[in-house]
C-alpha positions, 0 to 999 in steps of 0.5 A: 440539375439532377432532375433534368438528368434523370428525366431521360432514363425515367423515360426510356424505362417507361417505354421499355416497361409499356413495350414489355407490357403490350409484348405480354398482352399479344401473347397467350399463356404458352407463349403463341400469339393471340389473335385479336377479337374481331370487332362487334357491330356497332348496331349490335353493340349500339342495340346492347346485343351480346357478341354473337358467335358460333357453338362449340363442335361437340354442340354442333355435332348435337345441334345437328344430329336432334335438329335432323331428327325433329325435322325427320318426325315432322316430315313423316307426320305431315306426310302421314296427315296428308295420306290419311285425308287423301283416303278420307277424300276417297270416301268421303262422298259414302256419308252423303248418301241417304239412308232408309229408317227401315234398313240398317247401316252397312255394317263391317266386323273388325277383327284384331287380337293382341300381335304375339308377345305383346297386349292388345293395347298395341292392337287397338293403337294401330286401329285407332290411327290408321283404321278409324279415321277412314271408317268414320270419314265414310260414316260406317258402321263396325263391329269389332271382335277382340282377342286377348290371347292365341285362340280367341279369334278363331272360338268368337268366329266360328261360334258367331257362324254357329249361332247363325246356322242355329237361326236357319234352323241347323242345330238341336231344336231347344237349343235354337229355340234358346238363341232365338229368344230375346236377341237383337235380331228377333227384336228388329225382325219383329219391328220390321227391321231390314239388314243391309242388301249389299255386301258387308265385309271383314277387315282382318288385321295381323297376320295372327289373325289372319289365321286365326280368321281363316280357321274359324271359317273352317270351324263354323262351316263344316263343324257340327252346329251343336258341341260333340259330346266329348266337349260338351264338359269343356263347355262347362268345366263347373258343371259336374261330371258325374249323375247326382242326385238334386241338392248335392254338388259334387264337392259333396260326392266327393267328400262322401266318397272320401269318408266312406274310404276312411270308413272302410280303411278304419273297419279293416282294423276295427272288429266287425260287428255282429250280424245283430248289431244295427248299422246306424249306431257306429262308434265316436271314432267313427262319427269323428273321421267322417266329419275330418274326411267332411272338411277336408275332402273338398279343400283338397277337391279344390286344390286339385281344381286350381291347379289343374289348368284350364282352356280359356275356350273349348276345344275346336269342333274340327280339326283340320285333318278332317276338313275333307271327310266334313259336310258342308254347312247348307247355311254356307253362303255363295260368298264369303267375306268379302276380307281383306288382310291389313297390315300391323306390323310389330317388332320387340326387341332391344336388337332391332333397335334400328329398324324399329326407328326406321319405320318409326320415321315411315309411318306415312307409307304404313299409312298409305298402306292401310288406308288403300286397304280400307278404302277398298273395303268400304268401296266394296269392289271385290274379286275371287282369291286367285293362286300365287306362286310360293318357293317350296320348302321341301325342295332342294332346289328352291323351286315354286308351286302354285299355292292359294292367296289365303295361305300368303296373305301377310305372310311376312309379318312372321318372321317378326315375331317374338321367338318364344311364339314358336316355342310348343304349346302346352295341351290347355293352349292354342297353337294356331300361329305356329300351325301350317294353314289348311284350307278346303276348297270348298270354302275358300272358292266362296271367299272374296278378297277386297282391291281398289280397282284401276279407275280408283287407283286414278282417282287416289292419286289425283286426290294426292295431287290436289288435282281433285279435293274428293271422289265425286259419287258415280 
């Protein structure tokens, strides 16, 4: 009887507890109602795959940024490759032209130097990434003139011109004979090897290299073929300046001079020998002072030579202010070059990180511009340099004046140079980069600039659009 009476009460208590538990299960710890999880796709559940859900907000932000940057890099690389292939196909027909066994192939001279504030490695990478593929596609031969420091390209360019002038009979006869002996050019002439009859051309990479290239041309054709007398000591700094007998070095002369001074000082304090005393009889103290002076003097001379700064190359044979009064060399050709300036953007500093990132993501434009310049040099289409309008810095009204085109080549790169480049130089350092360019009309009137014709530009556009595979030889 009691068991039957207790059954309804137990059932009601169990129902209450189950309803309470279900209520607690439907609410979260803070009292808010919790949404039930959506049912998983039966097919995925049958395959054993876990429940798929969207990532969190932070993960979505991270994946969006990294994905966008990676997509921009991949797209730029693809477009850069297309631009490179376009200009390679533009000049690939030249590689199929036959060559005579006795005629040297056409050789282009590459001028590059370390960018301001950095090393030569960046300039070499720029050449290998943007310039070299187009040259290789045309099977061109090239000669590189490198400069590790400021002034190297200037000296090497002028020295190359002076050697050519000496081979043509200018300068001292003995120096001319030394230049002609055992040179590659003389051996080729003996074997009947002929130079390429057409234009060669110069590719100048970077604004700093361009300024040194222009200075080297003026120094080579307007300066003397032999070094001036005041620069002979600079060309051989190890050669003693004072004349001495054979078998004696400059260190020995300095030691003898220092010893003589010491002996002279000692002779003031010591009693003078009589007239009948022979000069060869010296006191022991004098002999010791001579020995000490002979050992200490060379060390002092070496220390002074090490402390004194030396120029990396001899000073210029002619200064820009002497261009007007200089005599033009008779070996100056009617056409110098032709030449073209190639962009090399180089920006340093952590504050310029946004600009550097933008340039990194738009390298396809740099490849297109550099490829156009290199292709114009390979196709050998050139024109005379003209004059362009530039803002007169001395005028308060910002009026424009006509200046030679050589002054404005790649001038926009100077604003990206490191700030220490504009500081004053020391006496033994070059200052070609910061000095304004001074030109001589006799030189710039003979210079030519590489430039694509309108027909070549149309062919390049058709190659880019896929209408033509390569430029056909005319």
